[in-house]
C-alpha positions as CSV (number, residue, x, y, z in Angstrom):
1,M,13.3,0.6,-1.1
2,T,12.4,-2.5,-3.0
3,S,9.2,-4.4,-2.5
4,L,11.1,-7.3,-1.0
5,A,12.8,-5.0,1.6
6,I,9.4,-3.4,2.5
7,F,7.9,-6.9,2.9
8,L,10.8,-8.0,5.1
9,L,10.6,-4.9,7.3
10,L,6.9,-5.4,7.8
11,M,7.4,-9.1,8.6
12,I,10.2,-8.4,11.1
13,I,8.1,-5.9,12.9
14,R,5.0,-8.1,12.8
15,Y,6.6,-11.3,14.1
16,F,8.7,-9.4,16.7
17,F,5.4,-8.0,18.0
18,F,3.6,-11.3,18.0
19,G,6.6,-13.1,19.5
20,L,6.8,-10.7,22.5
21,K,3.0,-10.9,22.9
22,E,3.0,-14.7,22.9
23,A,6.1,-14.9,25.2
24,F,5.2,-12.3,27.7
25,G,1.4,-11.7,27.3
26,S,1.9,-8.2,25.9
27,A,4.2,-6.1,23.8
28,P,5.5,-2.6,24.5
29,S,3.2,0.2,23.4
30,W,5.9,1.6,21.0
31,L,6.0,-1.7,19.2
32,L,2.2,-1.9,19.0
33,W,2.3,1.6,17.5
34,L,5.0,0.6,15.1
35,R,3.2,-2.6,14.1
36,Y,0.1,-0.7,13.1
37,S,1.7,2.5,11.7
38,T,4.6,1.4,9.4
39,F,2.1,0.4,6.7
40,L,1.1,4.1,6.3
41,V,4.3,4.7,4.4
42,L,5.4,1.3,3.4
43,Y,2.2,0.1,1.7
44,P,1.9,3.0,-0.8
45,T,5.7,2.7,-1.5
46,G,5.4,-1.0,-2.2
47,I,2.2,-0.8,-4.2
48,S,3.4,2.1,-6.4
49,S,6.7,0.3,-7.1
50,E,5.0,-2.9,-8.0
51,V,2.5,-1.2,-10.3
52,G,5.3,0.9,-11.8
53,L,7.4,-2.2,-12.5
54,I,4.5,-4.1,-14.1
55,Y,3.7,-1.0,-16.2
56,I,7.3,-0.5,-17.3
57,S,7.6,-4.2,-18.2
58,L,4.4,-4.3,-20.4
59,P,6.2,-3.5,-23.7
60,F,8.8,-6.2,-23.1
61,I,6.2,-8.7,-22.1
62,K,4.2,-8.0,-25.3
63,A,7.3,-8.1,-27.6
64,S,8.8,-11.3,-26.1
65,E,5.6,-13.3,-25.8
66,K,7.3,-15.2,-23.0
67,Y,5.0,-17.4,-20.9
68,C,2.4,-17.2,-23.6
69,I,0.6,-20.3,-24.8
70,R,-0.8,-20.1,-28.3
71,M,-3.3,-22.4,-29.9
72,P,-3.4,-24.9,-31.4
73,N,-1.7,-27.1,-28.9
74,K,-2.3,-30.5,-27.2
75,W,-4.1,-28.9,-24.2
76,N,-6.5,-26.8,-26.4
77,F,-5.7,-23.9,-24.1
78,S,-4.5,-20.4,-24.8
79,F,-2.9,-17.9,-22.3
80,D,-1.6,-14.4,-23.0
81,Y,0.8,-13.1,-20.3
82,F,0.4,-9.5,-21.5
83,C,-3.4,-9.6,-21.1
84,A,-2.9,-11.2,-17.6
85,A,-0.5,-8.4,-16.6
86,V,-3.0,-5.8,-17.8
87,V,-5.8,-7.5,-15.8
88,V,-3.5,-7.6,-12.7
89,L,-2.9,-3.8,-13.1
90,G,-6.7,-3.2,-13.4
91,I,-7.4,-5.2,-10.2
92,Y,-4.3,-3.9,-8.3
93,V,-5.3,-0.3,-7.9
94,P,-8.9,-0.8,-6.5
95,G,-7.7,-3.8,-4.5
96,S,-4.9,-1.8,-2.9
97,I,-7.4,0.9,-1.9
98,H,-9.5,-1.7,-0.2
99,M,-6.5,-3.2,1.5
100,Y,-5.2,0.2,2.7
101,S,-8.7,1.1,4.0
102,Y,-8.9,-2.2,5.9
103,M,-5.5,-1.6,7.5
104,L,-6.6,1.9,8.6
105,A,-9.6,0.4,10.3
106,Q,-7.5,-2.3,12.0
107,R,-5.0,0.4,13.1
108,K,-7.8,2.5,14.6
109,K,-9.3,-0.5,16.4
110,A,-5.9,-1.8,17.8
111,L,-4.7,1.6,19.0
112,L,-8.1,2.5,20.6
113,K,-8.1,-0.9,22.3
114,S,-4.6,-0.4,23.7
115,K,-5.6,3.1,25.1
116,K,-8.5,1.5,27.0
117,E,-6.3,-1.1,28.7
């Protein structure tokens, strides 16, 4: 599954859930469970594929120097796309752990709330 397919699946489930909730005041319990459980598989799949693709592309980014701005230039600015990709990789892993932990807490809160009602 590609990252785009994962994103689309999550959005379809999310907006179907919210659409039913807005239209009828509630959504079926199976859809609530699906809304707060699909990320358990889809987030790690998407995150690992994105990190893997960035990692695989690093040698090509470095060799091509595409999207790099070297000095001197009229803006007096320099940008190295390879370094930016490495920084993104460095932030991605701890950021994804934080995001996944947050979603686990949201899932727990939503499913407990639905059981009380």
